[in-house]
Structure formats: C-alpha cells, structure tokens
C-alpha positions, 0 to 999 in steps of 0.5 A: 368865381364863375358859378350859375347865378341864382335868379332869385337874387340880385344880378350883382355881388359885392365882397369885402376882403379882409386880411390883405397885406399892411392891414388893407382891405379889398373889394370885389364886385361881380355884375351880370353883363346885362346890368352894366358894361365895362365903361359904366363899371369903370366910371362907377368904380371911379366914383366909389373909390374917390378919396376926396370929401367933395365930388370932383367936377365932371371930366366933360362939360355938359352943354345945352342940348336944346341949342341945336337941331335934333339930327345933323342936317335937319332944321327942326319941323321941316326935317321931321316932316321930310323924315316922316313923309319920305324917309320912313316909307322908303325905309319900309319899302327897302326892308320889304325888298330885302326880306323878299330877296332873302326869301327867294335866295333860300327857297331852294336850300335843303336846310333853311332857317325856320319860318317866322315864329317856328323856331325850335325851342331852345334855352333862349325862347323857352319859359323862364324859370328860377333854374334858368329853364330847360334846354330843348332835347333837339336844338337843330334847325328843322328842314 
C-alpha cells in the first residue's frame, strides 16, 4: 500500500473491499500525515462507523469558554498589559541572547551550519512540482 502520492490528486483515498467472509465488506482509508493525525483519524472513524440512527452525545461536555481568563493566572486586561509591556520584550531579549551565544559557540568549528538563507538546496526547499521536485545533487552542508 506504500507508493508515491500523485500531487494532482487529493491527499486521501477510501477503498471499499468486497468479498470478505460472511458477505461482509471492509473499507480501507489512506490519508497523508499532513491531513490528519492518529487521534483525529480515530474520532473520524468512530463517527463514520456509528450504527445508531441518531448521533451519540459527545463524550466530554463542552463548557463555556468565555467564563474565565484567557491564561491561567492572568486577570484579563491587567494580564494582557503585563504580557505585552514586560514579558514580550523579555522574550525577545532572551532569543537574541541565545542566538548570539550560539553563534559565538560555533565560530571556531570547521563544518558549521550555513548562515541564514544560505542552506543548500534539498528536496524540502526546492521548487514544488507535481513529481515532488528534484533533490539537489549535493546535500551536504558547506563549510
């Protein structure tokens, strides 16, 4: 069942299989991992295979989402102001500090990663084509 996907077709397949014992049928679904995850797929199968005429009630009751603050420990507007005024600049400074320390740590290495926007062409950053693009002949990191 494993073969390259045709990018001109949907990212899913549904096969009905006849001839199963005792006059039964089966179905087989294939979905690209970018389309659905395991938990969502199980939930979708649960809905599709429900034999009752009326839908079952949800397993978990959905509460009123507007009842409490958006973030634990925040009190609405005051928490938002604190986050924007203090935490966001703090996080930006931390990212800059980490970036600088990492750049300093690799400055003496012979085979270091490429600079920003200088990565070698691979099948993941090349032009997207119906056949999946062509991988670069040399995918090694440059010194």
